N, C-alpha and C positions, 0 to 999 in steps of 0.2 A: 324577508319580504317576498320570497319566491311564492309562498302559498297565497299571498294576497294578489300577486300578479296572475296566478292561475285562476283564482276565483273571478278576477276582473275579466279575464279572457272568456271564461264560461258564461259570465253575464252577457258579454257581447254576442256570443253564439246563440245563447238562449233567446236573447232579444230578437234576433233575426228570424229564428225558427218559430217564435210564438207571436210575432207581430209587435214586439216591444220597440221596434225601431220607430214607431209612430210617436210623434209628440203628443202631449196631453191636449193640445189645442191645435186649431187649424193653422197650417203653414201659410195659408193664403193671406193671413193678416200679418203684414210685416211689422217688425218692431220699429219704434220711432227712432230714437237716437242710440239704439244699440241695446244690448241685453241688460244694461245696468239701470234702465229707466225704472223709476219707483212710482207706486201708486200714491195717491193723495189721501192721507189719513185725516179725516174731518175732525174738527174740534167741537162742533155743535152736536147736540144730542140727536137731532133729526138726521143729520148727515152720518153720524156714527151708526144709526140703525140701518140706513140705506146701504152703507158700506158692508155691514155684517150680513145683510139680506143678500147682497151679491155674492159674498163668499159662500153663504149657505147654498145658493143655487149652483155655484161652480162645484161645490163638493158633491151635491146630488148627481150632477151630470157625470162627474169623473168616477163616481161609484158604480156606474152601470157596467156590467161585466164585459160587454162587447168593447173591442178596441176601436171605438169610433172617435173621430176627431170632434173636439168640442170648441166651437167658435165663440167669440165674444157676443155675437148676435144671439146664439143659443142661450148663453148665460142671461142676457137681458130678457129674453122671452121667458125663460124658466123663472126668473125673479119677478116678472111682470113689471119691469122697469124700462123706460124708454132708452134706446141705445145711446143717444147723446148724453143722458144722465150717467150711464155706465162709463163712457169715455171721460167724463168729468173726474171720476175717481181713478180709473185705470186707463192710461193713455195707450196701452198696448197689451198684448196677451201675456208677456213676461211679467208685467207689473201685477197682474191678477194672480198668477201662479206664485210669485214671491210672497204676496200678502197671505195667500192661503197656506203656504209653507210655514210662514212665521207663526200663524195661528196654531198649526199642528205642533210645531216645535215647542211653543209655549205650553200647550196642554200636555205634551210628553214630559216636559220639565216639571210640571205640577205633579204628575204621577211619580216621577223619580224622587221628589222631595217628601213624599208621604212615608212615614216610618213603617217599617215592616212589623206586622203583628200576627203571630207572636215574634219576639226578637229572634234573630238568627243564633243558632248554637255553634255553627261552623262557618268559616269564610266561604266555603263552597255553597252554603245555603243562600248567601246574598246573591251570588251569580245566578243560580238556577231559579230562584224565586223572582228576581228582577227580570230575567228573560221571560218568564211566564207572564208577568204583568204586562211587559211591553208587547209581547206577541198577542195577548188577548185584546189589548187596546187597538193595535193595528188591524187585527182581523175584524174588529168592530167598526173600523173606519177604512173601508177599502179604497177610498179616494186618496188617503194618505199613503197607503201601500203603493198605489199606482204612481203617485207624484214622486215619491222618494226612490222607488225601486225600478221605475221604467227607464229604458235606455234613452228615450228622447228628452230627458230632463235637461233644463237649461243650466248654463254655467252658474247663474245667480242662485238658483234653487239648490244646486249641488254645493255651492259655497256655504249657503245657510245650513245645509244638512251637516257638512263637515264641522262647522262651528258649533252646531248643536251637539254633535258627538264629542267634541273636545270639552264642552261644558259638562256633558253627562259623565265623561271620564273623571273629571274633578269631583263631581258629586258622589260618584261611586267610590272613589278613593277616600273621600272624607267619611263616607259611611263605614268603610272598613276601619278607619282610624277611630271611629266612634265606639266600635264594639271590641276591637282587638288591638293589641300592642303591635304597631307597625313601625316602630322607631328604627328598625333595621332595614326598612324597605324604602329608601329615598326616591326610587324611580317608580313608585306605585302608580302615580298618575299616568306615566307613559305606558306602563303595562296594561292599565285599564283601557287606554285609548286603543291599543292593539286588539284587545279582546272584543271591543265594540266593532272594530273593523272586520274581524273574523265573523262576528255574528251577523253583521249587515250583509256580508257576502253570501253566507249560507241562506239567509232569509230571502235574498234576491233570487237565488236559484229556485227556492220554494215558490216564490211569487210567479216566476216565469213559467213554471210547470203546473202549478195548481191554483194560482191567483189568491193564495193565502199562505200564511205560515202554518204548515202542518205540524202535528205532534211529532212526527218522525224527524222533521228538520229542526224543530225546537230541541229535541233530545240531542241531535248532532251538534247544534250550536253550543249547547250547554257543555257537552263533552269536550268540544274543541277549546272553549274558553277556559275551562277548568284545567285541561291538560297543559295549555300554554302557561297559565299562572303557576302550575306546579314546577315549572322550570326555575322559578325564582322564590316561590313561597313554600314554607314547610307544610306538611300535611295538616298539622295542627298549629294554629296561632294562639298564643296566650291571650287570655282576656285582657282588655284594657285595664290598667291599674285603677282607674276611676270607676270601673263597673262594679257597683255594689250589689248586683242581683245575686 
């Protein structure tokens, strides 16, 4: 875990030197009952449309390259929605960020479940190709990068991110089992979770310095993940017995 602590320390230093200490929204708007407050997810179609409209506006504002504060009033103006209406859905700034993070995590999960085409020939292919897919998606959604990689992220958003990573680790381990014989790898889920942590740390450094996941940092994260897994996995995994290709 020493390498993860070192990465975390670098994230803190990079955040201070590049303005990442700022939260994604204005600190002038105090949370209501604490960081755990939730937004109200509407049941009716009209309310659902307004809810998504506000999230779209928040995403556009967070995608702006400058490290500016984004207030709830700015989100309401961007969405062309009365501020009292916004408060009906999001009682505080944290509720808005949590809802936006949930949407990003859902979309990342959809990407993770799409089968690789063509199928992987080596287990290393899964790691490298999945990282490329994830980096491309995040670079295409700069608000997600800022929300998850920024130093000012709230406890609730960070908790969602960690849960999303745990779910992604299970999905990735299942993908390994689909293509390869992993019967001798009982801790595969745990190892996948650590590779995701390594990847997140390297990508956070890239975001702090370049505001995107660069090709160089993508190569570094791929090399780190593969090198770590080689501690436990053989260089060649046998094909899954049920693989008829």
